[in-house]
Structure formats: structure tokens, C-alpha cells
C-alpha positions in Angstrom: 83.6 105.8 89.8 86.7 107.5 89.3 89.9 105.9 88.9 91.3 105.7 92.5 94.9 105.5 93.3 95.7 102.6 95.9 98.4 102.0 97.8 99.5 98.4 99.0 101.7 97.8 102.1 103.1 94.5 103.1 106.5 92.9 104.3 107.8 89.6 104.6 108.1 86.6 102.5 106.5 85.5 98.9 103.6 84.3 101.0 103.2 87.9 102.1 103.8 89.3 98.8 101.9 87.1 96.1 98.0 87.4 97.5 98.7 91.2 97.0 99.7 90.7 93.4 96.9 88.8 92.7 94.4 91.7 94.3 96.4 94.3 92.4 96.0 92.6 89.2 92.1 92.4 90.1 92.0 96.0 90.9 93.7 97.4 87.8 91.0 95.1 85.9 88.8 97.4 87.7 90.3 100.7 86.5 92.4 101.5 89.4 96.2 102.5 89.6 98.2 100.3 92.2 101.2 100.8 93.8 102.9 98.1 96.0 105.0 99.4 98.7 107.5 96.9 100.3 111.0 96.1 100.4 113.4 96.9 97.6 114.2 93.3 97.2 111.1 92.8 95.2 111.1 95.4 93.2 111.7 93.3 89.8 109.2 90.7 90.8 106.8 93.5 91.1 107.3 95.4 88.2 107.8 92.3 86.0 104.0 91.7 86.7 103.0 95.0 85.2 102.7 96.9 88.9 104.4 100.1 90.0 106.6 99.3 93.0 107.6 101.9 95.6 110.7 100.9 98.2 110.0 100.8 101.9 112.7 100.4 104.4 113.4 97.5 106.1 114.6 95.8 102.7 113.9 92.4 104.0 115.7 89.9 101.9 115.2 86.3 101.4 119.0 85.6 100.9 119.9 86.3 104.4 119.6 82.6 105.9 120.9 83.9 109.1 118.1 86.3 109.5 115.5 83.6 108.3 116.7 81.4 111.0 116.4 84.0 113.8 112.8 84.9 113.0 111.8 81.5 112.5 112.6 80.2 115.9 109.6 78.3 117.3 109.4 79.9 120.5 110.6 83.7 119.9 110.3 84.1 116.3 106.9 86.1 116.2 108.2 88.2 118.9 111.7 88.8 117.3 109.9 90.2 114.2 107.3 92.3 116.1 110.4 93.9 118.0 112.1 94.5 114.5 109.6 96.3 112.9 108.8 98.5 116.2 112.4 99.3 116.0 112.5 100.4 112.4 109.2 102.3 112.4 110.5 105.6 112.2 112.5 104.8 108.8 109.5 102.8 107.4 107.1 106.0 108.3 109.4 108.1 106.7 109.7 106.4 103.4 106.1 105.5 103.3 104.5 108.6 104.0 105.2 110.8 100.7 103.2 107.8 99.1 100.3 107.4 101.2 99.9 111.2 100.7 99.2 110.9 97.3 97.0 107.8 97.9 93.3 107.6 97.3 93.2 104.5 99.7 95.8 102.6 101.6 95.6 98.6 102.1 97.8 97.1 104.9 99.3 94.1 106.0 99.6 92.8 109.6 102.9 94.3 109.6 102.0 98.0 108.2 102.6 99.5 111.5 103.9 102.6 109.8 101.2 102.3 107.3 98.4 102.3 110.2 100.0 105.3 111.8 100.2 107.1 108.5 96.4 106.8 107.5 95.3 107.5 111.4 97.5 110.6 111.2 96.4 111.7 107.8 92.7 110.5 108.1 93.1 108.3 104.8 90.8 105.8 103.7 92.0 102.5 105.0 91.3 98.9 104.2 93.3 96.6 106.8 94.1 92.9 105.8 95.0 89.6 107.7 96.5 86.5 105.7 95.7 83.7 108.4 92.9 83.0 111.4 96.2 83.6 113.5 95.7 87.5 113.4 92.1 87.6 114.9 93.3 85.8 118.4 89.9 84.2 118.7 88.5 83.2 121.7 85.6 80.9 120.3 88.0 79.4 117.7 91.5 79.8 119.2 94.3 79.6 117.1 97.3 77.7 118.2 100.5 79.7 119.1 103.6 78.3 117.9 105.4 78.2 121.2 102.3 76.5 123.0 99.6 75.1 120.7 98.2 73.0 123.6 96.8 76.3 124.7 93.6 76.0 122.4 92.7 73.2 124.8 91.5 76.3 126.9 88.7 76.7 125.1 87.0 73.5 126.4 86.6 75.4 129.6 84.7 78.2 127.7 84.7 81.0 125.6 86.0 83.4 129.0 89.0 81.7 130.1 90.4 81.6 126.4 89.4 85.4 125.9 91.7 85.7 129.3 94.5 83.9 128.0 94.6 86.5 125.0 94.3 89.4 127.3 97.4 88.0 129.0 99.0 87.3 125.9 98.3 91.2 124.9 99.6 92.4 128.4 102.9 90.6 127.7 103.4 91.6 124.2 102.8 95.2 125.1 107.0 95.5 126.2 107.6 94.4 122.6 106.0 97.7 121.3 107.4 100.3 123.5 109.2 101.9 120.9 106.5 102.0 118.6 104.4 103.3 121.5 107.2 106.2 122.0 106.7 107.0 118.2 103.0 107.3 117.9 102.9 109.6 121.1 105.7 111.7 119.5 103.2 112.3 116.4 100.3 112.8 118.2 98.7 109.4 118.0 96.9 107.4 120.7 98.8 104.5 122.4 96.0 102.5 123.9 95.4 100.2 121.0 97.6 97.0 120.9 99.0 97.2 117.5 98.8 93.4 116.9 95.4 92.7 118.3 93.0 95.3 117.5 95.0 98.1 116.4 95.9 96.6 113.1 92.1 96.3 112.1 90.6 99.0 109.7 87.3 100.3 111.3 85.9 100.4 108.0 86.7 97.2 106.1 88.9 94.3 107.1 89.5 91.5 104.4 90.5 87.9 105.5 92.3 86.7 102.8 91.7 83.0 103.3 89.0 80.6 102.7 86.0 79.7 105.4 87.4 76.2 104.9 90.4 77.4 107.0 88.0 79.5 109.2 84.8 80.6 109.6 83.9 83.9 110.9 83.6 84.4 114.6 81.5 86.4 117.2 84.7 88.3 118.5 86.1 89.1 114.6 85.7 92.5 113.5 82.3 93.2 112.5 83.7 94.8 109.2 85.3 91.5 108.3 84.8 90.1 104.9 86.2 86.6 104.3 87.3 86.6 100.4 88.9 83.2 100.1 92.6 82.5 98.9 94.0 85.1 96.3 95.9 83.1 93.7 99.3 83.7 92.6 102.2 81.5 92.7 104.8 82.7 89.7 108.2 83.9 89.7 109.0 86.1 87.1 112.3 84.3 86.2 110.2 81.1 86.6 107.5 81.0 84.0 106.1 77.3 84.5 107.4 73.6 84.9 110.9 73.3 83.6 111.5 70.7 81.1 113.4 68.8 83.5 110.3 68.6 86.3 107.8 68.0 83.6 109.6 65.2 82.2 110.2 63.7 85.8 106.7 63.9 86.6 105.7 62.4 83.5 108.0 59.4 83.6 106.6 57.6 86.7 104.3 57.3 89.3 103.2 60.6 91.6 105.8 61.7 93.8 106.0 62.9 97.4 106.3 66.7 97.1 108.5 68.4 99.6 108.6 72.0 99.9 109.7 74.4 103.0 108.1 77.8 101.2 110.0 80.5 100.7 111.3 81.4 104.2 111.4 78.5 106.3 113.5 77.3 103.4 116.3 79.1 104.6 116.7 77.3 107.8 116.0 73.9 106.6 118.9 71.7 108.1 118.5 68.4 107.4 115.0 68.5 106.1 115.7 67.3 102.8 118.0 64.7 103.5 115.8 63.3 105.9 113.1 63.7 103.3 115.4 61.9 100.8 115.5 58.9 103.2 111.5 58.8 103.7 111.1 58.5 100.4 113.5 55.8 99.7 112.1 54.0 102.8 108.5 54.0 101.4 109.9 53.0 97.9 108.6 56.5 96.3 109.7 59.0 94.0 110.1 62.3 95.7 110.3 65.9 93.9 112.1 68.5 96.6 111.6 72.4 96.1 114.7 73.0 98.0 115.5 76.7 97.4 118.5 78.3 95.6 121.5 77.2 97.8 119.8 73.5 99.4 122.7 72.5 101.7 123.6 68.4 102.5 122.0 66.9 99.6 124.2 64.0 97.8 126.1 64.7 95.3 124.5 62.1 93.4 120.8 61.7 93.6 119.1 58.2 92.6 116.5 58.3 89.6 113.9 58.3 91.8 114.2 61.7 93.0 114.3 65.2 91.4 115.4 68.6 93.3 114.5 72.0 91.9 115.0 75.3 93.4 111.1 76.3 92.7 108.1 75.2 90.8 104.8 76.8 90.8 103.0 75.1 93.4 99.7 75.3 91.5 101.2 72.9 88.8 103.4 71.0 90.9 101.2 70.0 94.1 98.0 68.5 92.0 100.3 65.7 90.5 101.8 64.6 93.6 100.7 61.8 96.2 101.1 63.8 98.8 102.5 67.2 99.6 104.7 67.6 102.5 104.9 71.4 103.7 106.1 74.0 106.2 102.3 75.1 106.6 102.9 78.9 105.7 99.6 80.0 104.7 100.2 80.3 100.8 102.0 77.1 100.7 98.9 75.7 102.6 96.4 77.3 100.5 97.9 75.7 97.2 97.8 72.2 99.1 94.2 72.3 99.8 93.6 73.7 96.3 95.7 70.8 94.9 93.3 68.0 96.1 96.3 66.2 97.5 96.5 65.1 101.2 99.4 66.4 103.1 101.9 66.4 105.9 102.4 69.9 107.6 105.7 70.4 109.5 105.2 73.8 110.9 108.1 75.7 112.4 106.8 79.1 113.8 104.2 81.9 113.9 100.9 80.6 112.0 102.5 77.4 110.5 101.2 74.9 113.9 97.7 76.3 113.7 97.4 75.5 110.1 98.8 72.0 110.8 96.1 71.4 113.3 93.4 72.7 111.0 94.7 70.8 108.2 93.9 67.6 110.4 91.0 68.9 111.6 89.6 69.3 108.2 90.7 65.8 107.5 92.9 66.5 104.5 96.2 66.1 106.2 98.4 65.2 109.5 101.1 67.7 111.0 104.8 66.8 112.8 106.8 69.1 114.6 109.9 70.4 112.7 111.7 69.4 115.6 110.1 66.1 115.4 110.4 65.4 111.7 112.8 62.3 111.2 113.0 59.3 109.2 111.0 57.0 111.9 108.1 60.0 112.4 108.0 61.1 108.8 107.5 57.6 107.7 104.8 56.6 109.9 102.9 59.7 109.4 103.0 59.6 105.8 102.4 55.7 105.7 99.1 56.8 107.7 97.9 59.5 105.6 98.5 57.4 102.2 96.9 54.1 103.4 94.0 55.8 104.8 91.8 56.6 101.8 89.4 59.0 104.1 92.6 61.8 103.7 92.6 61.5 99.7 88.7 61.4 99.6 88.5 64.5 101.6 91.2 66.4 99.9 89.2 66.2 96.7 85.8 67.8 98.5 88.0 70.5 100.1 89.4 71.2 96.8 86.3 71.3 94.9 84.7 73.8 97.2 88.1 75.9 97.0 87.8 75.6 93.1 84.5 77.6 93.6 86.2 81.0 95.2 88.1 83.5 94.1 89.9 85.3 96.5 91.5 88.0 94.4 88.5 89.0 92.8 86.3 88.9 96.0 88.9 91.1 97.7 88.8 93.6 94.8 85.2 94.0 94.6 85.1 94.3 98.2 87.7 97.6 98.0 85.8 98.6 95.1 82.6 98.8 96.8 84.4 100.6 99.6 85.7 103.0 97.7 82.3 103.6 95.8 80.6 104.0 99.1 83.2 106.5 100.4 82.9 108.9 97.4 79.3 108.8 97.6 79.2 109.9 101.0 82.0 112.3 100.1 79.6 114.0 97.4 76.8 114.1 99.7 78.4 115.7 102.6 79.8 118.4 99.8 76.1 118.7 98.6 75.0 119.5 102.3 
């Protein structure tokens, strides 16, 4: 098969970038040329891992704490993100179009609404991806939306009432996408498909970049969906592994509680880490805080039982934890599942409450809304988590199953097979 030029377009936090870096490496191993098109903020990270980078607006930055707080709002965070990407779709389209013209295949992220418009306009081969079950909005296995996680209880009434709820959500959210609809009409594309419901999915191949342990395929998922497993990647180019200080801390005593808020919720942590220190001390346990670049409100002097660092690879830290306390982003949730350690999920917004509920359902953890995260509640939940051996036992079982998956390889192989099929079909068409 000839070497193909593959363009991957993604936007968001590290959780929206790391899976595609992993897949890009595997596609390179199969002989393809891969370009990642995303915000300028990620240029050095992408290039440091031997991949070609292409800048595309908007230039999202994880250093803007005001922006992070704005989009991490539990009730309106998802709406705000959708409205924003619809507002900037014209400039994103303008930036992305030249790169797509030279691509043999385009891979899109759920926020790649400009990329979807381009592949439809140019008739390019297209593979879409989702990072979490929430993107499917299934009536058979409904996700828990952050503003109203209780909504999944409608499923007890049957599939039809649940499907009606999603149809109502689809109708309400169309008003968020008016600028996108106007743009698509301007360039001669249909506006009938909802860009964040059925419109985000390629008619040829949809890659669900998560484990079947998180969600099994459902009858109302796109028939062309392939569940790949999680694509593993958790390296920052400036952090090669555990620092000597953190390695020494982990070696110096019993497994600590590990507290982290990933790469987006950490920008709106408020008192999360201060409370976490109090919880660890109340439980008489050591703790490691992955507190980001600019942690606020921490005491000037920490007890010897507490260590703080901006970041450490989750794959190296989580397996050495007594328990992992995290925000429920899909990348962090995946690493916690992989670690074999029980977890307490403290969701902020978006898909995070759904992951917390799924982890509780899976038997590997418990969950507590961020607004309920205080010393009393967190200590109570962690005492249950650590005293009931069923959580630890189930966490090990899940980790063993996850270890048999290789999402990046599976995704790359699915893309490679799709390209091979298309090239073969093109050859037959030309011959006839």
C-alpha cells in the first residue's frame, strides 16, 4: 500500500491531544506521513515527539485560568465550548483548508466542526473519532450529562423515553450552532445534520478511543464504529519521567493518596488541593498532589507526609498509589483504570460525571461532585473506598483486562485497513 499523508485535527486539553499522538506514532510505524493540526500552544510538544505540526486557530492555551474556569462550569461549560467553536469556525476553516487539500485522509475530533465541513466540501476520505461514550448520546446506555446526571434514570422507563430526552436536547442545542449553520449554508453544505450529534460521525469509520470496559457498543451507535481501547500516552516533552524528588518520596513510605485534576480542571482547582491535604492528614496517610504549574492556596511549609509537583506521568505514579483521586477526564480515568488502584472521581463538568458513575458501576471507585468535595465528605468516601476490599480487588481485575488492549495499535490498524480498502476500490473504479 502506498504511503498516505494523514491529517489529524484536534482541539482541547492534553486529554484531547495525547491519544492522537499515540495513534500518530503507530500510523508512522505503518509507513504513513502524519500531521497533527491543532492550536499553536502545542507546537513544541508535538514536534518534540517527532511529529509534523500544523497551526490552526483557535489558539487554545492551558495557561488561561479565566478561560478554563469559564468552560469548566458544570451547567453551561459544554454549551460555552460549542458556541465558541461555532463562532470561530470560519477562521478555523480558513487555516485548515490548505492542509486538508494535501491530505489523503482526515481524522477528526468531536470539536473538529471545520474539519468535517472541509471533508464534506472536498469529498475527502474521513475517519471520525470519539474519546468518551458521552459523544454517542445513546438511549440504550445513556451517559450522565453534567447539568443533570439524574437524567439517566429515564432509561428505567425504556429506550423510547430516553431517546425522546436526547431529541429534546438536540432541538435545544441547535440554537447554539446558528453561526455554524450559517457558515455551512454559505459554502453550499447541508445544515440538516446536528454537528454534535449525528453530524460529527464519519459515514465510513468511527473510532471509539476507549475500552469496552467503559462502554460496550449499543444498537444506536453508528454501525461503522470500532471500539479500539484506550490509546496510551502521558509524556510531556519537558518531563521525561519521575523526578528524583518524587521517586524518593514514593520510595520513602507506604503508598500515598494521589490527587490530580488533569490539565484543564486544574486551572479552576480553587481549594481542591488544600482540602486534599486536610483529608490525607485526617486519614493519617501520605499524599502526592499533581497540582499544575501555578498551585494556589497551598501552605508555605508542607508536612513530610505531603509532596507536591506540577506533573508526573500517570502511568508511573498511579500504580504506586493507595487510591487515585481525580476529576474524571477520560484520559485520567483511563490511566486510573490501567493502574489497578481504586479511585474517587471528583467531576467538574462535561463527560466527567458520566465517567464517575461508570467507575462506580464498574466497581472500581466512587464519585463525589466537585461542589460536594470537602474534608468531611471526601474523608468519608475514601474510608469506604479503602476499607472495602472489593474495590481494590475489582480494580486489579479491570487493570488486567485493560493490559490486554492496545488502543493506539488497534486504531492505527483500522485506519490503515480503511485506506487500503479505499485505494483498492479506487483502483477497481478506474479500471472499469
